[in-house]
All heavy atoms as an XYZ file, in Angstrom:
946
protein
N      -0.508     14.566    -13.678
C      -0.424     14.118    -12.313
C       0.918     13.420    -12.113
O       1.256     12.494    -12.822
C      -1.576     13.151    -12.034
C      -1.517     12.521    -10.697
S      -2.819     11.308    -10.291
C      -4.061     11.506    -11.473
N       1.687     13.885    -11.157
C       2.983     13.287    -10.863
C       2.810     12.003    -10.073
O       1.951     11.896     -9.205
C       3.840     14.259    -10.043
C       4.242     15.469    -10.863
O       4.462     15.309    -12.066
O       4.333     16.566    -10.287
N       3.659     11.033    -10.371
C       3.692      9.765     -9.646
C       5.094      9.586     -9.095
O       6.080      9.874     -9.763
C       3.365      8.591    -10.579
C       1.979      8.628    -11.137
C       1.004      8.249    -10.076
N      -0.318      8.073    -10.651
C      -1.291      7.475    -10.051
N      -1.121      6.993     -8.849
N      -2.456      7.363    -10.609
N       5.166      9.092     -7.867
C       6.440      8.906     -7.189
C       6.646      7.432     -6.915
O       5.792      6.759     -6.354
C       6.468      9.733     -5.903
C       6.366     11.209     -6.198
C       5.134     11.837     -6.325
C       7.513     11.955     -6.408
C       5.041     13.179     -6.630
C       7.428     13.308     -6.716
C       6.192     13.906     -6.828
O       6.106     15.245     -7.147
N       7.795      6.933     -7.330
C       8.100      5.515     -7.257
C       8.502      5.086     -5.847
O       8.978      5.887     -5.045
C       9.220      5.165     -8.233
C       8.893      5.471     -9.683
C       7.704      4.692    -10.217
O       7.553      3.503     -9.874
O       6.925      5.283    -10.984
N       8.331      3.811     -5.608
C       8.710      3.183     -4.347
C       9.986      2.388     -4.574
O      10.157      1.759     -5.613
C       7.593      2.222     -3.876
O       6.366      2.939     -3.812
C       7.908      1.627     -2.524
N      10.862      2.410     -3.576
C      12.103      1.637     -3.639
C      12.252      0.899     -2.324
O      11.964      1.448     -1.253
C      13.290      2.573     -3.856
C      14.630      1.858     -3.963
C      15.740      2.831     -4.284
N      16.091      3.686     -3.171
C      16.941      3.355     -2.191
N      17.508      2.174     -2.182
N      17.213      4.210     -1.231
N      12.690     -0.351     -2.396
C      12.967     -1.127     -1.187
C      14.441     -1.460     -1.196
O      14.960     -2.026     -2.160
C      12.116     -2.412     -1.131
C      10.627     -2.045     -1.142
C      12.471     -3.231      0.103
C       9.698     -3.208     -1.284
N      15.112     -1.079     -0.123
C      16.543     -1.318     -0.005
C      16.821     -1.952      1.354
O      16.532     -1.346      2.395
C      17.313     -0.007     -0.151
C      18.815     -0.203     -0.110
O      19.295     -1.294     -0.509
O      19.522      0.722      0.322
N      17.337     -3.165      1.334
C      17.705     -3.879      2.555
C      16.542     -3.930      3.551
O      16.718     -3.714      4.746
C      18.942     -3.232      3.183
C      19.653     -4.164      4.153
O      19.523     -5.405      3.992
O      20.305     -3.655      5.086
N      15.332     -4.156      3.025
C      14.154     -4.317      3.872
C      13.483     -3.026      4.307
O      12.488     -3.057      5.029
N      13.999     -1.879      3.851
C      13.413     -0.587      4.195
C      12.757      0.014      2.958
O      13.329     -0.004      1.876
C      14.482      0.384      4.747
O      15.089     -0.209      5.899
C      13.870      1.723      5.133
N      11.541      0.542      3.146
C      10.776      1.129      2.051
C      11.056      2.630      1.996
O      11.044      3.310      3.023
C       9.262      0.881      2.247
C       8.448      1.577      1.165
C       8.966     -0.611      2.282
N      11.285      3.125      0.784
C      11.509      4.547      0.527
C      10.565      4.982     -0.582
O      10.269      4.215     -1.487
C      12.944      4.807      0.061
C      13.997      4.413      1.062
C      14.511      3.126      1.086
C      14.484      5.340      1.991
C      15.489      2.757      2.004
C      15.461      4.968      2.918
C      15.953      3.685      2.912
O      16.903      3.319      3.827
N      10.132      6.235     -0.523
C       9.359      6.838     -1.605
C      10.174      7.953     -2.221
O      10.792      8.746     -1.513
C       8.050      7.440     -1.084
C       6.889      6.511     -0.853
C       5.659      7.312     -0.426
C       6.577      5.702     -2.080
N      10.139      8.018     -3.522
C      10.752      9.104     -4.264
C      10.031     10.407     -3.893
O       8.827     10.416     -3.658
C      10.569      8.796     -5.745
C      11.001      9.851     -6.688
C      10.659      9.464     -8.125
O       9.540      8.984     -8.382
O      11.521      9.683     -8.970
N      10.775     11.507     -3.835
C      10.195     12.829     -3.627
C      10.742     13.751     -4.709
O      11.568     13.338     -5.524
C      10.552     13.413     -2.239
O      11.960     13.671     -2.188
C      10.164     12.472     -1.107
N      10.310     15.004     -4.716
C      10.836     15.952     -5.700
C      12.329     16.187     -5.520
O      13.042     16.415     -6.496
C      10.095     17.282     -5.598
C       8.690     17.187     -6.149
O       8.458     16.387     -7.082
O       7.807     17.904     -5.646
N      12.796     16.134     -4.272
C      14.189     16.466     -3.976
C      15.089     15.258     -3.781
O      16.262     15.304     -4.102
C      14.265     17.328     -2.715
C      13.476     18.610     -2.864
O      13.494     19.191     -3.962
O      12.826     19.015     -1.884
N      14.559     14.197     -3.218
C      15.393     13.060     -2.836
C      14.490     11.856     -2.666
O      13.771     11.496     -3.568
C      16.147     13.406     -1.547
C      17.284     12.435     -1.249
O      17.670     11.670     -2.145
O      17.771     12.435     -0.108
N      14.509     11.253     -1.492
C      13.610     10.165     -1.165
C      13.248     10.242      0.315
O      13.936     10.883      1.107
C      14.204      8.810     -1.520
C      15.461      8.449     -0.781
C      16.037      7.122     -1.252
O      15.638      6.590     -2.283
O      16.927      6.624     -0.546
N      12.163      9.588      0.656
C      11.609      9.643      1.993
C      11.599      8.238      2.572
O      11.056      7.315      1.960
C      10.171     10.186      1.923
C       9.402     10.302      3.218
C      10.022     11.360      4.123
C       7.946     10.634      2.911
N      12.220      8.065      3.736
C      12.190      6.761      4.395
C      10.811      6.541      5.000
O      10.318      7.357      5.772
C      13.252      6.665      5.486
C      13.265      5.309      6.150
C      14.362      5.137      7.180
O      15.330      5.936      7.190
O      14.254      4.211      7.985
N      10.188      5.425      4.629
C       8.860      5.093      5.112
C       8.938      4.164      6.310
O       8.262      4.366      7.311
C       8.023      4.439      3.989
C       7.866      5.410      2.824
C       6.680      3.957      4.524
C       7.170      6.712      3.162
N       9.714      3.124      6.211
C       9.857      2.183      7.319
C      10.168      0.791      6.827
O      10.363      0.552      5.634
N      10.212     -0.138      7.766
C      10.551     -1.514      7.457
C       9.407     -2.207      6.718
O       8.249     -2.123      7.138
C      10.877     -2.279      8.741
C      12.106     -1.755      9.464
C      13.360     -1.839      8.606
O      13.599     -2.892      7.976
O      14.100     -0.841      8.549
N       9.740     -2.889      5.637
C       8.741     -3.587      4.834
C       7.979     -4.605      5.676
O       6.754     -4.712      5.578
C       9.409     -4.272      3.637
C       8.488     -5.089      2.734
C       7.394     -4.212      2.139
C       9.302     -5.760      1.638
N       8.661     -5.340      6.520
C       8.002     -6.362      7.339
C       6.981     -5.732      8.286
O       5.912     -6.308      8.526
C       9.031     -7.188      8.106
C       9.928     -8.020      7.221
C       9.188     -8.961      6.266
O       8.171     -9.573      6.682
O       9.615     -9.076      5.110
N       7.281     -4.561      8.812
C       6.342     -3.857      9.686
C       5.112     -3.418      8.901
O       3.975     -3.555      9.383
C       7.023     -2.644     10.348
O       8.164     -3.091     11.078
C       6.069     -1.908     11.268
N       5.318     -2.919      7.704
C       4.201     -2.486      6.861
C       3.299     -3.678      6.549
O       2.072     -3.583      6.662
C       4.720     -1.823      5.574
C       5.458     -0.524      5.916
C       3.584     -1.562      4.590
C       6.304      0.033      4.796
N       3.894     -4.801      6.195
C       3.122     -6.010      5.906
C       2.338     -6.446      7.143
O       1.167     -6.828      7.038
C       4.045     -7.133      5.387
C       4.542     -6.765      3.987
C       3.340     -8.480      5.398
C       5.631     -7.665      3.461
N       2.953     -6.350      8.293
C       2.273     -6.704      9.547
C       1.073     -5.790      9.798
O      -0.009     -6.252     10.163
C       3.258     -6.600     10.708
C       2.670     -6.964     12.053
C       3.708     -6.805     13.154
O       4.880     -7.155     12.941
O       3.332     -6.316     14.235
N       1.241     -4.490      9.596
C       0.149     -3.532      9.802
C      -0.988     -3.811      8.817
O      -2.164     -3.750      9.178
C       0.645     -2.075      9.675
C      -0.510     -1.088      9.677
C       1.616     -1.744     10.810
N      -0.650     -4.137      7.584
C      -1.667     -4.433      6.568
C      -2.418     -5.710      6.916
O      -3.605     -5.815      6.651
C      -1.027     -4.501      5.164
C      -0.611     -3.088      4.741
C      -1.972     -5.132      4.149
C       0.196     -3.032      3.466
N      -1.730     -6.645      7.528
C      -2.406     -7.856      7.979
C      -1.935     -9.144      7.342
O      -2.525    -10.191      7.569
N      -0.889     -9.089      6.566
C      -0.368    -10.321      6.001
C       0.280    -10.127      4.651
O       0.270     -9.041      4.085
N       0.836    -11.220      4.153
C       1.570    -11.225      2.889
C       0.663    -11.056      1.676
O       1.116    -10.663      0.613
C       2.357    -12.534      2.739
C       3.485    -12.681      3.731
C       4.722    -11.895      3.337
O       4.886    -11.548      2.153
O       5.537    -11.630      4.231
N      -0.625    -11.409      1.824
C      -1.563    -11.266      0.720
C      -2.775    -10.477      1.181
O      -3.063    -10.396      2.378
C      -2.022    -12.626      0.167
O      -2.680    -13.348      1.195
C      -0.849    -13.425     -0.380
N      -3.473     -9.919      0.213
C      -4.682     -9.135      0.483
C      -5.686     -9.484     -0.604
O      -5.354     -9.434     -1.795
C      -4.347     -7.644      0.443
C      -5.322     -6.770      1.175
C      -5.182     -6.519      2.532
C      -6.398     -6.195      0.502
C      -6.072     -5.699      3.196
C      -7.288     -5.369      1.172
C      -7.121     -5.125      2.524
O      -8.005     -4.323      3.195
N      -6.886     -9.855     -0.205
C      -7.901    -10.284     -1.154
C      -8.992     -9.232     -1.275
O      -9.496     -8.742     -0.269
C      -8.512    -11.631     -0.711
O      -7.462    -12.604     -0.624
C      -9.573    -12.100     -1.691
N      -9.331     -8.936     -2.514
C     -10.409     -7.997     -2.818
C     -11.503     -8.781     -3.544
O     -11.225     -9.498     -4.505
C      -9.911     -6.838     -3.705
C     -11.043     -5.907     -4.082
C      -8.794     -6.077     -3.009
N     -12.722     -8.642     -3.063
C     -13.867     -9.295     -3.696
C     -14.647     -8.277     -4.516
O     -14.855     -7.149     -4.075
C     -14.787     -9.899     -2.631
O     -14.099    -10.888     -1.906
N     -15.067     -8.689     -5.694
C     -15.794     -7.824     -6.602
C     -17.225     -8.314     -6.751
O     -17.477     -9.520     -6.813
C     -15.108     -7.799     -7.968
C     -13.722     -7.205     -7.912
C     -12.614     -8.003     -7.639
C     -13.529     -5.849     -8.108
C     -11.346     -7.455     -7.580
C     -12.267     -5.293     -8.055
C     -11.179     -6.100     -7.780
O      -9.924     -5.553     -7.709
N     -18.156     -7.372     -6.848
C     -19.556     -7.758     -7.043
C     -19.784     -8.110     -8.520
O     -18.888     -7.971     -9.357
C     -20.514     -6.670     -6.555
C     -20.408     -5.356     -7.311
O     -19.991     -5.358     -8.496
O     -20.747     -4.314     -6.720
N     -20.986     -8.581     -8.833
C     -21.298     -9.024    -10.197
C     -21.092     -7.923    -11.232
O     -20.572     -8.171    -12.326
C     -22.742     -9.536    -10.272
C     -22.924    -10.850     -9.530
O     -21.925    -11.572     -9.343
O     -24.063    -11.146     -9.137
N     -21.475     -6.701    -10.907
C     -21.305     -5.579    -11.839
C     -19.828     -5.303    -12.082
O     -19.393     -5.124    -13.226
C     -21.995     -4.329    -11.303
C     -21.925     -3.135    -12.253
C     -22.473     -1.873    -11.623
N     -21.801     -1.484    -10.394
C     -20.599     -0.889    -10.325
N     -19.920     -0.633    -11.418
N     -20.083     -0.561     -9.161
N     -19.026     -5.280    -11.022
C     -17.601     -4.994    -11.163
C     -16.894     -6.079    -11.978
O     -15.965     -5.788    -12.717
C     -16.941     -4.886     -9.784
C     -17.369     -3.668     -8.997
C     -16.911     -3.739     -7.554
O     -16.969     -4.788     -6.918
N     -16.451     -2.608     -7.033
N     -17.349     -7.318    -11.855
C     -16.712     -8.439    -12.557
C     -16.918     -8.392    -14.064
O     -16.288     -9.142    -14.792
C     -17.222     -9.771    -12.013
C     -16.580    -10.096    -10.687
C     -16.932    -11.486    -10.297
N     -18.001    -11.419     -9.301
C     -18.649    -12.438     -8.821
N     -18.389    -13.644     -9.245
N     -19.578    -12.281     -7.908
N     -17.759     -7.506    -14.548
C     -17.985     -7.411    -15.993
C     -16.843     -6.683    -16.707
O     -16.792     -6.680    -17.935
C     -19.314     -6.685    -16.305
O     -19.247     -5.344    -15.808
C     -20.496     -7.422    -15.697
N     -15.930     -6.064    -15.954
C     -14.789     -5.374    -16.560
C     -13.868     -6.403    -17.211
O     -13.428     -7.350    -16.560
C     -14.023     -4.566    -15.510
C     -14.847     -3.516    -14.819
C     -15.389     -2.496    -15.792
O     -14.683     -2.033    -16.677
N     -16.654     -2.151    -15.641
N     -13.563     -6.214    -18.476
C     -12.778     -7.200    -19.219
C     -11.357     -7.385    -18.688
O     -10.786     -8.467    -18.796
C     -12.724     -6.819    -20.695
O     -12.097     -5.562    -20.848
N     -10.791     -6.361    -18.098
C      -9.415     -6.435    -17.602
C      -9.314     -7.144    -16.255
O      -8.232     -7.543    -15.836
C      -8.816     -5.037    -17.471
C      -9.609     -4.132    -16.566
C     -10.591     -3.266    -16.947
C      -9.524     -4.033    -15.144
N     -11.112     -2.634    -15.857
C     -10.476     -3.083    -14.723
C      -8.740     -4.644    -14.176
C     -10.663     -2.734    -13.398
C      -8.921     -4.298    -12.846
C      -9.874     -3.352    -12.470
N     -10.435     -7.335    -15.578
C     -10.437     -7.882    -14.229
C     -10.391     -9.404    -14.268
O     -11.244    -10.046    -14.886
C     -11.688     -7.405    -13.492
C     -11.770     -7.677    -12.009
C     -10.612     -7.015    -11.268
C     -13.093     -7.147    -11.471
N      -9.380     -9.970    -13.631
C      -9.223    -11.419    -13.593
C      -9.427    -11.904    -12.164
O      -8.522    -11.844    -11.342
C      -7.844    -11.816    -14.098
C      -7.618    -11.457    -15.547
C      -6.233    -11.819    -16.041
O      -5.581    -12.705    -15.451
O      -5.803    -11.200    -17.023
N     -10.631    -12.391    -11.893
C     -10.956    -12.872    -10.549
C     -11.094    -14.390    -10.557
O     -11.192    -15.018    -11.612
C     -12.283    -12.259    -10.062
O     -13.338    -12.691    -10.925
C     -12.222    -10.742    -10.042
N     -11.148    -14.959     -9.367
C     -11.424    -16.385     -9.269
C     -12.929    -16.608     -9.413
O     -13.684    -15.663     -9.656
C     -10.871    -16.959     -7.963
C     -11.520    -16.394     -6.715
O     -12.601    -15.770     -6.798
O     -10.946    -16.585     -5.621
N     -13.378    -17.842     -9.262
C     -14.795    -18.169     -9.448
C     -15.710    -17.459     -8.457
O     -16.898    -17.279     -8.723
C     -15.010    -19.683     -9.342
C     -14.389    -20.427    -10.516
O     -14.158    -19.791    -11.569
O     -14.136    -21.638    -10.374
N     -15.165    -17.038     -7.321
C     -15.951    -16.333     -6.306
C     -15.909    -14.819     -6.485
O     -16.432    -14.082     -5.654
C     -15.464    -16.694     -4.904
C     -15.690    -18.167     -4.579
O     -16.719    -18.712     -5.032
O     -14.843    -18.761     -3.891
N     -15.259    -14.352     -7.542
C     -15.172    -12.914     -7.790
C     -14.114    -12.217     -6.957
O     -14.195    -11.018     -6.724
N     -13.089    -12.962     -6.523
C     -12.033    -12.381     -5.686
C     -10.703    -12.360     -6.435
O     -10.447    -13.183     -7.311
C     -11.888    -13.177     -4.401
N      -9.895    -11.400     -6.077
C      -8.536    -11.298     -6.591
C      -7.615    -11.109     -5.397
O      -7.888    -10.275     -4.530
C      -8.399    -10.113     -7.546
C      -7.002     -9.972     -8.135
S      -6.790     -8.490     -9.146
C      -7.933     -8.812    -10.466
N      -6.546    -11.865     -5.356
C      -5.602    -11.777     -4.247
C      -4.324    -11.120     -4.737
O      -3.764    -11.511     -5.761
C      -5.313    -13.176     -3.664
O      -6.554    -13.724     -3.194
C      -4.325    -13.104     -2.520
N      -3.874    -10.101     -3.987
C      -2.650     -9.373     -4.292
C      -1.527     -9.862     -3.396
O      -1.741    -10.132     -2.216
C      -2.813     -7.875     -4.001
C      -3.877     -7.202     -4.802
C      -5.172     -7.104     -4.324
C      -3.584     -6.648     -6.033
C      -6.161     -6.475     -5.047
C      -4.562     -6.007     -6.769
C      -5.858     -5.932     -6.277
N      -0.324     -9.903     -3.927
C       0.872    -10.106     -3.121
C       1.244     -8.738     -2.568
O       1.580     -7.823     -3.329
C       2.004    -10.671     -3.980
C       3.272    -10.879     -3.189
O       3.913     -9.864     -2.816
O       3.625    -12.038     -2.940
N       1.141     -8.553     -1.263
C       1.339     -7.236     -0.645
C       2.748     -6.720     -0.893
O       2.941     -5.569     -1.292
C       1.020     -7.295      0.869
C       1.418     -6.003      1.559
C      -0.456     -7.598      1.082
N       3.740     -7.555     -0.696
C       5.146     -7.156     -0.869
C       5.388     -6.654     -2.295
O       5.956     -5.586     -2.504
C       6.021     -8.356     -0.542
C       7.497     -8.134     -0.559
C       8.221     -9.433     -0.228
N       7.759    -10.040      0.997
C       8.256     -9.800      2.200
N       9.258     -8.960      2.333
N       7.776    -10.400      3.277
N       4.940     -7.424     -3.271
C       5.127     -7.065     -4.679
C       4.376     -5.778     -5.026
O       4.895     -4.914     -5.732
C       4.619     -8.220     -5.535
C       4.797     -8.044     -7.011
C       4.286     -9.270     -7.748
O       4.899    -10.342     -7.584
O       3.272     -9.137     -8.465
N       3.163     -5.651     -4.537
C       2.352     -4.471     -4.837
C       2.971     -3.213     -4.241
O       2.992     -2.169     -4.893
C       0.910     -4.666     -4.329
O       0.376     -5.849     -4.928
C       0.044     -3.477     -4.676
N       3.481     -3.304     -3.023
C       4.135     -2.146     -2.395
C       5.284     -1.667     -3.271
O       5.442     -0.474     -3.515
C       4.613     -2.480     -0.972
C       3.410     -2.571     -0.033
C       5.630     -1.446     -0.475
C       3.743     -3.101      1.346
N       6.075     -2.596     -3.755
C       7.249     -2.230     -4.546
C       6.880     -1.633     -5.901
O       7.554     -0.730     -6.400
C       8.140     -3.457     -4.749
C       9.470     -3.139     -5.345
C      10.446     -4.296     -5.247
O      10.024     -5.441     -5.029
O      11.646     -4.031     -5.388
N       5.789     -2.091     -6.496
C       5.432     -1.662     -7.845
C       4.488     -0.468     -7.899
O       4.348      0.151     -8.948
C       4.783     -2.834     -8.593
C       5.747     -3.961     -8.839
C       5.102     -5.171     -9.490
O       3.868     -5.142     -9.737
O       5.818     -6.134     -9.751
N       3.845     -0.129     -6.797
C       2.799      0.890     -6.803
C       3.375      2.303     -6.664
O       3.988      2.630     -5.651
C       1.831      0.619     -5.648
C       0.565      1.443     -5.594
C      -0.321      1.115     -6.788
C      -0.183      1.140     -4.303
N       3.196      3.161     -7.679
C       3.607      4.560     -7.535
C       2.555      5.333     -6.741
O       1.407      4.895     -6.625
C       3.681      5.059     -8.975
C       2.694      4.214     -9.706
C       2.662      2.871     -9.013
N       2.947      6.473     -6.192
C       2.051      7.259     -5.342
C       1.943      8.696     -5.849
O       2.894      9.248     -6.407
C       2.551      7.240     -3.896
C       2.560      5.856     -3.346
N       1.452      5.269     -2.804
C       3.536      4.923     -3.303
C       1.748      4.035     -2.428
N       3.000      3.804     -2.737
N       0.788      9.294     -5.626
C       0.544     10.667     -6.041
C       1.243     11.640     -5.090
O       1.552     11.315     -3.947
C      -0.954     10.951     -6.055
C      -1.701     10.140     -7.068
C      -3.195     10.391     -7.019
O      -3.675     11.207     -6.254
N      -3.920      9.674     -7.836
N       1.451     12.838     -5.594
C       2.125     13.902     -4.835
C       1.463     14.126     -3.471
O       2.142     14.316     -2.474
C       2.115     15.197     -5.639
C       2.766     16.378     -4.920
C       2.656     17.656     -5.720
N       3.190     17.535     -7.062
C       4.474     17.753     -7.380
N       5.332     18.093     -6.454
N       4.880     17.634     -8.621
N       0.134     14.088     -3.426
C      -0.586     14.337     -2.170
C      -0.259     13.291     -1.112
O      -0.153     13.608      0.066
C      -2.106     14.357     -2.414
C      -2.576     15.492     -3.297
C      -2.353     15.241     -4.792
O      -2.171     14.081     -5.220
O      -2.336     16.235     -5.540
N      -0.118     12.050     -1.541
C       0.228     10.975     -0.603
C       1.638     11.179     -0.074
O       1.884     11.066      1.129
C       0.085      9.595     -1.278
C       0.629      8.490     -0.387
C      -1.368      9.331     -1.642
N       2.558     11.506     -0.959
C       3.943     11.743     -0.538
C       4.004     12.908      0.443
O       4.669     12.828      1.474
C       4.863     11.982     -1.757
C       6.253     12.394     -1.313
C       4.919     10.728     -2.634
N       3.285     13.980      0.162
C       3.271     15.147      1.061
C       2.697     14.770      2.428
O       3.220     15.187      3.466
C       2.464     16.281      0.444
N       1.638     13.985      2.430
C       1.038     13.542      3.695
C       2.028     12.703      4.500
O       2.158     12.871      5.713
C      -0.223     12.731      3.397
C      -0.912     12.176      4.608
C      -2.148     11.394      4.201
C      -2.797     10.729      5.391
N      -3.961      9.930      4.991
N       2.751     11.830      3.818
C       3.723     10.987      4.504
C       4.941     11.787      4.976
O       5.501     11.502      6.033
C       4.146      9.827      3.609
C       3.032      8.820      3.334
C       3.429      7.877      2.214
C       2.661      8.054      4.593
N       5.330     12.806      4.219
C       6.434     13.672      4.650
C       6.068     14.392      5.943
O       6.924     14.620      6.786
C       6.786     14.695      3.570
C       7.582     14.117      2.449
C       7.850     15.122      1.346
O       6.949     15.816      0.883
N       9.100     15.178      0.901
N       4.802     14.728      6.087
C       4.348     15.435      7.286
C       4.246     14.525      8.497
O       4.266     14.996      9.638
C       2.992     16.095      7.019
N       4.138     13.228      8.268
C       4.047     12.277      9.386
C       5.428     12.093     10.002
O       6.421     11.948      9.304
C       3.502     10.941      8.897
N       5.472     12.097     11.306
C       6.733     11.973     12.038
C       7.211     10.522     12.004
O       6.499      9.618     12.430
C       6.513     12.435     13.483
C       7.809     12.578     14.253
O       8.838     12.008     13.833
O       7.799     13.267     15.283
N       8.423     10.324     11.500
C       8.963      8.962     11.428
C       9.461      8.477     12.780
O       9.542      7.285     13.016
C      10.081      8.879     10.396
C      10.517      7.477     10.110
N       9.660      6.532      9.605
C      11.703      6.853     10.285
C      10.302      5.386      9.480
N      11.544      5.566      9.873
N       9.773      9.389     13.666
C      10.291      8.983     14.970
C       9.182      8.825     16.009
O       9.384      8.199     17.036
C      11.324     10.001     15.469
O      10.703     11.254     15.655
N       8.026      9.405     15.745
C       6.910      9.337     16.693
C       6.169      8.015     16.539
O       5.871      7.580     15.447
C       5.936     10.488     16.452
C       4.721     10.413     17.324
C       4.465     11.722     18.014
O       5.208     12.666     17.832
N       3.422     11.768     18.792
N       5.866      7.399     17.669
C       5.186      6.107     17.649
C       3.677      6.270     17.572
O       3.095      7.147     18.213
C       5.561      5.300     18.878
N       3.064      5.437     16.756
C       1.614      5.324     16.676
C       1.341      3.829     16.789
O       1.791      3.053     15.945
C       1.111      5.891     15.347
C      -0.394      5.920     15.230
C      -0.781      6.671     13.965
C      -2.273      6.900     13.914
N      -2.640      7.710     12.755
N       0.654      3.445     17.816
C       0.429      2.015     18.103
C       1.755      1.294     18.322
O       1.904      0.135     17.969
C      -0.365      1.338     16.980
C      -1.593      2.078     16.565
C      -1.694      2.635     15.300
C      -2.657      2.250     17.441
C      -2.829      3.330     14.908
C      -3.787      2.955     17.068
C      -3.870      3.482     15.802
O      -4.979      4.169     15.419
N       2.744      1.998     18.843
C       4.055      1.409     19.096
C       4.937      1.309     17.868
O       6.006      0.722     17.924
N       4.486      1.877     16.752
C       5.235      1.831     15.493
C       5.423      3.252     14.978
O       4.651      4.142     15.323
C       4.452      1.021     14.455
C       4.121     -0.414     14.837
C       3.134     -1.015     13.846
C       5.379     -1.256     14.914
N       6.425      3.467     14.102
C       6.601      4.811     13.549
C       5.335      5.280     12.828
O       4.747      4.548     12.032
C       7.759      4.646     12.575
C       8.501      3.439     13.060
C       7.452      2.537     13.638
N       4.920      6.502     13.114
C       3.688      7.061     12.552
C       3.689      7.001     11.019
O       2.683      6.640     10.396
C       3.512      8.499     13.023
C       2.277      9.169     12.493
C       2.132     10.606     12.954
O       2.916     11.074     13.793
O       1.214     11.265     12.437
N       4.806      7.353     10.392
C       4.876      7.368      8.934
C       4.665      5.959      8.357
O       4.000      5.787      7.338
C       6.213      7.930      8.463
C       6.291      8.073      6.949
C       7.597      8.656      6.481
N       7.788      9.976      7.015
C       8.973     10.496      7.337
N      10.075      9.798      7.155
N       9.075     11.708      7.821
N       5.214      4.965      9.030
C       5.063      3.575      8.593
C       3.599      3.162      8.634
O       3.079      2.557      7.688
C       5.915      2.645      9.482
O       7.277      3.091      9.438
C       5.843      1.208      9.027
N       2.916      3.500      9.723
C       1.500      3.160      9.877
C       0.658      3.912      8.848
O      -0.236      3.330      8.216
C       1.008      3.456     11.310
C      -0.488      3.286     11.440
C       1.738      2.564     12.310
N       0.952      5.183      8.628
C       0.205      5.971      7.644
C       0.369      5.398      6.238
O      -0.581      5.347      5.461
C       0.638      7.439      7.678
C       0.218      8.175      8.928
C      -1.293      8.236      9.112
O      -2.020      8.392      8.109
O      -1.742      8.111     10.257
N       1.577      4.969      5.909
C       1.820      4.362      4.598
C       1.014      3.070      4.458
O       0.358      2.845      3.423
C       3.314      4.084      4.402
C       3.644      3.439      3.085
C       3.719      4.190      1.929
C       3.886      2.075      3.006
C       4.027      3.606      0.700
C       4.190      1.475      1.795
C       4.265      2.240      0.641
N       1.052      2.220      5.469
C       0.273      0.971      5.435
C      -1.209      1.274      5.263
O      -1.900      0.609      4.487
C       0.522      0.160      6.702
N      -1.695      2.288      5.956
C      -3.104      2.678      5.829
C      -3.428      3.156      4.413
O      -4.518      2.904      3.903
C      -3.471      3.746      6.853
C      -3.509      3.198      8.265
O      -3.638      1.999      8.483
N      -3.376      4.086      9.240
N      -2.496      3.853      3.781
C      -2.689      4.305      2.397
C      -2.784      3.103      1.451
O      -3.626      3.087      0.548
C      -1.541      5.214      1.950
C      -1.576      6.590      2.553
C      -2.745      7.435      2.066
O      -3.225      7.243      0.919
O      -3.184      8.300      2.840
N      -1.939      2.112      1.658
C      -1.970      0.907      0.823
C      -3.315      0.204      0.983
O      -3.960     -0.185      0.000
C      -0.807     -0.043      1.166
C       0.558      0.603      0.865
C      -0.959     -1.385      0.440
C       0.817      0.876     -0.601
N      -3.772      0.047      2.217
C      -5.063     -0.598      2.472
C      -6.191      0.200      1.826
O      -7.102     -0.374      1.221
C      -5.301     -0.785      3.991
C      -6.739     -1.192      4.279
C      -4.326     -1.812      4.553
N      -6.129      1.524      1.906
C      -7.163      2.363      1.288
C      -7.198      2.154     -0.226
O      -8.278      2.081     -0.822
C      -6.925      3.831      1.625
N      -6.042      2.024     -0.842
C      -5.977      1.768     -2.282
C      -6.613      0.416     -2.600
O      -7.414      0.293     -3.510
C      -4.522      1.832     -2.788
C      -4.012      3.278     -2.723
C      -4.400      1.261     -4.201
C      -2.514      3.416     -2.884
N      -6.273     -0.602     -1.820
C      -6.878     -1.923     -2.017
C      -8.384     -1.853     -1.820
O      -9.148     -2.398     -2.609
C      -6.297     -2.939     -1.040
C      -4.881     -3.382     -1.326
C      -4.112     -3.909     -0.316
C      -4.320     -3.286     -2.588
C      -2.816     -4.345     -0.551
C      -3.022     -3.711     -2.839
C      -2.267     -4.248     -1.817
N      -8.815     -1.199     -0.755
C     -10.236     -1.152     -0.415
C     -11.068     -0.394     -1.438
O     -12.265     -0.644     -1.566
C     -10.446     -0.546      0.974
C     -10.029     -1.491      2.089
O      -9.795     -2.684      1.817
O      -9.945     -1.028      3.242
N     -10.467      0.521     -2.160
C     -11.184      1.240     -3.207
C     -11.573      0.315     -4.348
O     -12.457      0.637     -5.133
C     -10.324      2.378     -3.769
C     -10.156      3.523     -2.826
C      -9.172      4.554     -3.361
O      -8.578      4.376     -4.417
N      -9.016      5.636     -2.638
N     -10.943     -0.837     -4.415
C     -11.191     -1.771     -5.506
C     -12.437     -2.621     -5.288
O     -12.990     -3.160     -6.221
C      -9.981     -2.692     -5.699
C      -8.687     -1.965     -5.907
C      -8.756     -0.991     -7.076
O      -9.205     -1.335     -8.165
N      -8.339      0.234     -6.864
N     -12.860     -2.807     -4.053
C     -14.008     -3.654     -3.742
C     -14.001     -3.988     -2.272
O     -13.336     -3.341     -1.484
N     -14.727     -5.005     -1.874
C     -14.726     -5.460     -0.477
C     -13.450     -6.270     -0.277
O     -13.096     -7.106     -1.082
C     -15.942     -6.319     -0.197
N     -12.720     -6.001      0.812
C     -11.390     -6.589      0.957
C     -11.175     -7.244      2.304
O     -11.889     -7.018      3.259
C     -10.302     -5.544      0.790
O     -10.765     -4.363      0.284
N     -10.090     -8.024      2.340
C      -9.648     -8.607      3.608
C      -8.198     -9.028      3.483
O      -7.749     -9.436      2.426
C     -10.500     -9.815      3.979
C     -10.320    -10.992      3.044
C     -11.209    -12.162      3.411
O     -12.397    -11.995      3.594
N     -10.614    -13.316      3.538
N      -7.468     -8.884      4.586
C      -6.082     -9.336      4.611
C      -6.070    -10.829      4.874
O      -6.945    -11.361      5.537
C      -5.305     -8.601      5.701
N      -5.094    -11.524      4.299
C      -4.952    -12.958      4.525
C      -3.731    -13.235      5.361
O      -2.754    -12.614      5.251
C      -4.822    -13.695      3.184
C      -6.085    -13.604      2.359
O      -7.172    -13.550      2.944
O      -5.959    -13.583      1.125
């Protein structure tokens, strides 16, 4: 499975592609769409039994959104979906590709457990 790296340059997020890179949008806009600088995922009792999982006493883990965006690689299917999204077309007054990327990040977080933006 191929993974494509994320790069942030002068506040703009880019994803690696097979040929070059894809401009996603402004990091601050992505953080705004996600709902804040941090994102908290809560884990149930069964999920908390995983030895690698480090939660607080309430079973929650908080991610730094900015740091996670920069470090998280993406699968080929996600990159292809984002390439198909129009960067110039507005969705909710924002570039469609930027909103789609933010939604992908939230979906990744939400797959981990019950979540909320802070």
